C-alpha positions as MATLAB code, in Angstrom:
seq = 'NTVNVGVTVTSQPQISITNPVQQNRIVTVSSITALSLEITNDAGSAVNANAIAVSNKAACPNLSVDDSNCTSVAPGATCILALTSNTPYAPCTITVSGSNTANSPTALIAFSHLGGLVFTESGGSGKVIIDVAQEFSSPWTSSNNSIAGATSTTDGSANTDAIVASTDCSGDPGNCAAQRCRNISADWYLPAYLELTTARTRLCFNG';
ca = [
       0.000    0.000    0.000;
       1.146    3.576   -0.684;
       0.307    6.493    1.588;
       0.869   10.095    0.519;
       2.116   12.338    3.322;
       2.188   16.110    2.963;
       5.355   17.711    4.335;
       5.886   21.435    4.767;
       9.464   22.608    5.210;
       9.971   25.998    6.866;
      13.363   27.689    6.734;
      14.867   29.022    9.930;
      14.724   32.772   10.454;
      17.735   34.962    9.708;
      18.599   37.698   12.206;
      20.952   40.663   12.055;
      22.287   43.384   14.359;
      20.886   46.549   12.817;
      21.560   49.319   15.334;
      23.617   51.137   16.479;
      26.384   51.264   13.881;
      29.580   49.471   14.856;
      31.469   52.523   16.132;
      28.656   53.333   18.579;
      28.472   49.876   20.173;
      29.940   51.132   23.445;
      29.006   50.052   26.967;
      29.601   52.794   29.552;
      30.913   51.033   32.647;
      28.737   51.323   35.787;
      26.134   53.416   33.973;
      22.404   52.896   34.444;
      21.969   53.586   30.730;
      22.356   50.372   28.773;
      23.719   49.872   25.290;
      20.591   49.048   23.276;
      21.528   46.505   20.651;
      18.752   46.247   18.051;
      18.186   42.815   16.545;
      16.052   42.401   13.419;
      14.351   39.275   12.103;
      14.662   39.330    8.324;
      11.429   40.289    6.552;
      11.793   37.213    4.354;
      11.778   34.846    7.311;
       8.767   32.550    7.407;
       8.492   32.329   11.199;
       9.221   34.259   14.365;
      12.760   34.269   15.729;
      12.526   32.982   19.285;
      14.575   33.440   22.476;
      17.143   35.801   20.992;
      19.999   36.330   23.439;
      23.755   36.783   23.696;
      24.856   33.176   23.274;
      28.584   33.789   23.732;
      30.175   36.520   25.869;
      33.269   34.602   26.988;
      35.561   37.526   26.158;
      33.623   39.860   28.494;
      32.050   37.499   31.077;
      30.674   40.159   33.445;
      28.620   41.775   30.701;
      24.958   41.764   31.806;
      22.279   41.233   29.180;
      18.557   41.902   29.481;
      16.974   39.832   26.687;
      13.374   40.042   27.942;
      12.395   42.119   24.890;
      13.490   39.383   22.492;
      11.393   36.340   23.425;
       9.665   36.211   20.028;
      10.319   38.505   17.053;
       8.080   38.441   13.994;
       9.489   38.598   10.441;
      10.554   42.175    9.699;
      10.275   43.194   13.372;
      12.993   44.191   15.818;
      13.812   43.726   19.488;
      16.353   45.197   21.917;
      19.097   43.487   23.900;
      20.133   45.807   26.764;
      23.832   45.496   27.656;
      25.440   46.831   30.852;
      28.689   46.178   32.722;
      30.399   47.185   35.953;
      33.698   45.869   34.610;
      35.849   47.523   31.917;
      37.067   45.255   29.139;
      39.201   45.684   26.085;
      36.996   45.541   22.976;
      35.435   42.088   22.931;
      33.239   40.152   20.533;
      29.844   38.768   21.514;
      27.609   36.359   19.600;
      23.853   36.744   19.262;
      21.505   33.904   18.357;
      18.000   32.571   18.917;
      16.684   29.134   19.755;
      15.572   28.609   16.144;
      17.707   31.023   14.113;
      19.749   29.923   11.122;
      22.630   32.269   11.900;
      24.509   33.790   14.829;
      25.761   37.325   14.076;
      28.658   38.771   16.081;
      29.383   42.295   17.294;
      32.495   43.950   18.637;
      31.646   45.808   21.868;
      33.854   48.598   23.244;
      33.776   49.888   26.829;
      33.925   53.463   28.097;
      35.517   53.881   31.534;
      36.609   57.054   33.361;
      35.614   59.091   30.324;
      37.693   57.147   27.794;
      37.584   54.034   25.665;
      39.295   50.979   27.147;
      41.720   49.428   24.687;
      43.651   47.066   26.951;
      43.245   45.759   30.486;
      45.729   46.069   33.340;
      44.957   44.702   36.771;
      41.263   44.738   36.005;
      40.996   48.530   35.994;
      41.790   49.096   32.339;
      43.841   51.664   30.505;
      42.029   54.331   28.554;
      42.562   56.802   25.775;
      41.085   60.285   25.569;
      37.540   60.178   24.280;
      36.017   62.673   21.864;
      34.351   64.444   24.785;
      37.798   65.330   26.151;
      39.488   66.035   22.841;
      41.610   69.154   22.636;
      43.917   70.702   20.087;
      47.341   71.517   21.467;
      50.929   71.593   20.175;
      53.599   69.290   21.590;
      55.081   72.399   23.181;
      55.227   75.971   21.950;
      58.801   75.351   20.767;
      58.263   71.841   19.322;
      61.779   70.904   20.515;
      62.777   67.329   21.266;
      62.620   66.706   25.021;
      65.384   64.772   26.763;
      64.044   61.664   28.482;
      60.849   61.609   26.406;
      61.953   59.121   23.777;
      60.320   55.854   24.882;
      58.145   54.187   22.259;
      56.256   52.195   24.918;
      56.079   54.306   28.100;
      53.911   57.341   27.481;
      53.569   58.124   31.171;
      57.347   58.492   31.603;
      57.546   60.579   28.436;
      54.776   62.830   29.749;
      56.590   63.294   33.070;
      59.760   64.317   31.239;
      57.917   66.776   29.010;
      56.011   68.356   31.912;
      59.292   68.796   33.821;
      60.979   70.568   30.906;
      61.103   74.355   30.647;
      59.627   74.084   27.155;
      56.413   72.918   28.836;
      56.494   74.667   32.188;
      57.216   77.995   30.512;
      53.986   77.790   28.503;
      51.758   75.048   30.011;
      48.703   76.148   28.023;
      50.536   75.160   24.843;
      51.859   71.850   26.139;
      49.829   68.747   25.284;
      51.484   66.715   28.056;
      50.499   69.241   30.721;
      46.961   69.422   29.398;
      46.685   65.629   29.739;
      47.891   65.828   33.340;
      45.390   68.618   33.979;
      42.563   66.151   33.310;
      43.905   63.931   36.106;
      47.179   62.405   37.244;
      46.276   59.180   35.414;
      46.117   60.792   31.969;
      49.173   60.996   29.736;
      50.238   61.329   26.130;
      50.530   57.851   24.621;
      53.907   56.705   23.355;
      54.115   55.728   19.706;
      53.556   51.986   20.163;
      50.826   52.577   22.771;
      48.952   54.727   20.288;
      49.464   52.124   17.571;
      48.072   49.409   19.862;
      45.053   51.538   20.751;
      44.338   52.305   17.100;
      44.588   48.629   16.150;
      42.239   47.518   18.943;
      39.646   50.268   18.533;
      39.780   50.610   14.735;
      40.072   46.919   13.893;
      38.504   47.389   10.443;
      40.510   50.439    9.488;
];
């Protein structure tokens, strides 16, 4: 005997991270304002995308995720994953997926701590670079002379100390970038060449 059985095959939904743009995916450490990561179920999906969450955050384990808005997302609709952290991390990659999704998109997340972007970790507190909010335009010094003792390619803090101690800086501190960094706080300094290169590579990974 032959029995005909009707079978309907439904493709799994495709999701994507649609907002904010990559350079604005920044978690401000210890802030009550979360990074709102918008997830979209493709309009061509045949079914809802269910239980969307951060499925892998191994690189930033103390990242907290509120996925209550993403229990079921219709085709063409969006939901929000709210990301917060009390711990600063170097830029880390997270993975987002649902219980029935065909794909698992990733996102690089940066962290803002003490007013700057963390690019590497040291003793858990993080090292930071000056953020746009603290950007200033200042010459090296008013004379632009080379400063003895400020030649390290890896120790920007020592270079900054040497520049601040020089008469080229102390004679005109308003036109001395090193002094203006120290004016923000004692922890701020001009990065040495290789420190700046490392920061650029970590924060601008795609050029």
